[in-house]
N, C-alpha and C positions, 0 to 999 in steps of 0.2 A: 528406451532412453538409458544411457549409462551415466550413473551418478557416483561420484566419489565423495564420501563423507569423512571429514577429519574431526575426530572427537567422539569418544564413545560414552560420554556421560548420559544423563537422563534425556537431554535434548537429542543427542546423537542417536541413542538407542531407539527412541520412538520415531525419529525421522527415518532411520533405516527400516524399521519394522513397517512403517506406513508405505514407504516406497516399494518395499518388497510385496506388500499386499496388493499394490496397484500394478504389479507386473513389471516393474523396472529392474534393470540389472544394476546391482549396488555393490560397492566395495567400501570397506571401512578401515581407517587408520587410527590406532589408539596407542598412546605411549605406555599405558599401564598394563602390564602383562596379566594381572589378575582380572581387570575389566575385560580384556580380550577373551580370557578363558570363560568368564561368565556368559558373555554374549555368544560365544561359539557353541555353548551348550543349549542355547535357546533359539538362535537364528541360523538359517542356512545361508551364510554370506561369507565372501572372501574377507578375511581380517588380517591386516598387516600390523604387527606389533613394532612400533617405531615412532620416531619424531617426524611429524608431517611437514616440518619446515625444511627437511632434507630432500633434495631432488631425487635421490636414489630411492628413498622410501615411497615418494609419490609415484615414481615410475613402477615400483613393484606392485603398487595398488592399481595401476592401469590409468594413470592420469593422462597419458598420451592418447588414449581412446575415449576419454570421458567427454560427455556433452555438458555436464555441470559438475563443478566442485563446490561443495558446501562445507565451510569451515565453521564448526560450532563448538569450539573449545571454550573454556571459561576465561580466556585472556584475549582481549581485543587485538593486542599487538601481534599475537601468534596467528590469529585469524587473518589479519592483514597480510602477513608474510606468506601464508599458505595461498591466499588468493592471488597475490602478485606472482608467486612462482608458477601457479597454475596457468596464468595468462601468458607470462613472458617466456617461460621455459617450455611449456607444453602446448601453448596455443589453445587452451580450453575456451570454448565460446562463451560460457556463462559462469560467473562466480557469485556465490552467495556467502555472506559472512554474518554470523551472530554478533550482535553488539551488546556488550554487557553494561557499558556506561553510555547512556543516550547522548552525552555530549560528544562522543566520538563518531556518531553515525555519519554526519556530514563529511568529516575528515576522511573516513574510509571510502566514501563515494568519490570524493575528489582525488583520492589516491588510486582509483581504478577498479574498486570493487563494484560489480554490476548492481547487486542488491545487498544493502546493509540493513539488517532487521534488528530493531531494538524492541524486545518484549516490554520493557519498562515504558518506552515512549508510546507503544501501541495501547497499553493499558491506561496510561495517563490521558491519551487522546479520547478513548472511549468514556472515561470518567467525565472529562470536560464536556463532551457532547451530550452525555446523559443529563447534565445540569442545565441544558438550554432553557431559557426563559420564554422563548418565542416559538411560534409554529414554523420552525425552519429545520429542514432535514438535509443531510448530505446523503445523496442517493448513490453516488459512485465516486471513487477516488482513483486517479490514474496518473501516469507519468511520474512514478516514484513518489506519489503523494503530493505533487506540486499542483495538480489540477483537480477540480471537483465539479461534479454535476450536482446542483442543489435545487431545492424546491421550497417555496414559502407561500403562505396565503396572506393576502393584503386585508387588514382589518380596517374599520372606519377611521382609525386614527393615523393611518399610514399617510405620510406626506406625498406619496406617489399617486394616491387616488385622485382621479379627475384630471390628471396631467398626461400630456403626450410623452412617449418614451424619449423622443429627441430633446425634450426640455429637461430631462432628468440629468443630474450631475453624477453620472455613473463613473466609477473608477475605470482606468484602462485595464486591459487584459481580462475583461469579463464581457459576456454577451448574453442577452436574454434570447432564448431559443424557442420558447413556446409560452403561451398564456392559456391556461385551462379555465374556461368560463362556463360553468354549468356542465352541459353535455357536449360542449363544443371545444375544439382546440383552435385557437387563433394564432396564426403565424405573425409574430410581432414585427411591426415596421416603425419607422420614425414617427409617423402620424397616428399610431395606435394609442388610444386613451386607455388608461388602466382604471379598473372599477373595484369596488369593495367585493371581497370574496374571490377575486382572481387568484389562481394558483400560478405562480411564476416559476418556470424552469430556466435555469441559467447555468452557463459554464463559466467558471471563474478560477483564477489563480489563487493559491492558498493564502498568499500574503496580502491580498486585497479582499478576501472573503468577508471579513468583519466590516470593512468599509462599505461593501455592497449592502450588507444587512442594514447598516445604519442609514444609508441613503433611502432604502425602501421602507424602513419602519420608523425612522426618526429616533431610534433608541440604540444605545451601544450594547451589543450582545456580550454575554459572559461565557458563552459556550455554544456549540453546535451539536445537534442530535443527529446521529447516523441512522439511516434506514437500511436494513440488511440487504434488500434487493431492489432492483429497479423495475422488475417485471410487473405488468398489470396497470401501470399508471394511466395509459392512454386507452385502455380497453373499453370498447363500447361507446367511444366518443367520435363524432364526425369532425373532419377538418374544415375549418372556415378560413378563408383567405381575408 
């Protein structure tokens, strides 16, 4: 894969190094000649000293052949311009922008950036999830963070215990996909009764996730805890219809 990285600061340097280590073809654009010289002595990579918001500089770095352009400078507005140029001028299939101010993340996505990454927002999200008060885990996040696969265990105080799924007032844009009951996996249907100790797997949109927790626990969550991986959840359990 051919990747053009704009911005040779710490983020850009380690991104280039990681991509090279993984066997990708990488080029780098950096406006500071001293930074270019330092990186050139450490990494075997094509480096263009110039302003990545200029089409001719991006062309010199091979934007016309790039599969991905990653703009990781310290300025959100610069990263946006680079990504827009990559898309509109060079037809780059995928653009990634570093977002320094998390308030700008959604704006960059609306303006055409394929992936806008805010390290501040990511860290804040992990802190919030680590403070969860209930046995509720986010197993997987997808669709730009808008959708989640989540798991929770019903305790004796859950208002959902003893009720059929069709009688629950679940929010829209969420669906219960499995009920893990002991060694069995129950495929949930409208007439499935929920029991104490059931582990519920659900797919939910991020903006109704807290509402789903409240409906199943009867309590308002203050955060959600992330599980690092999905693997192994269903291992050794038989499926029950």
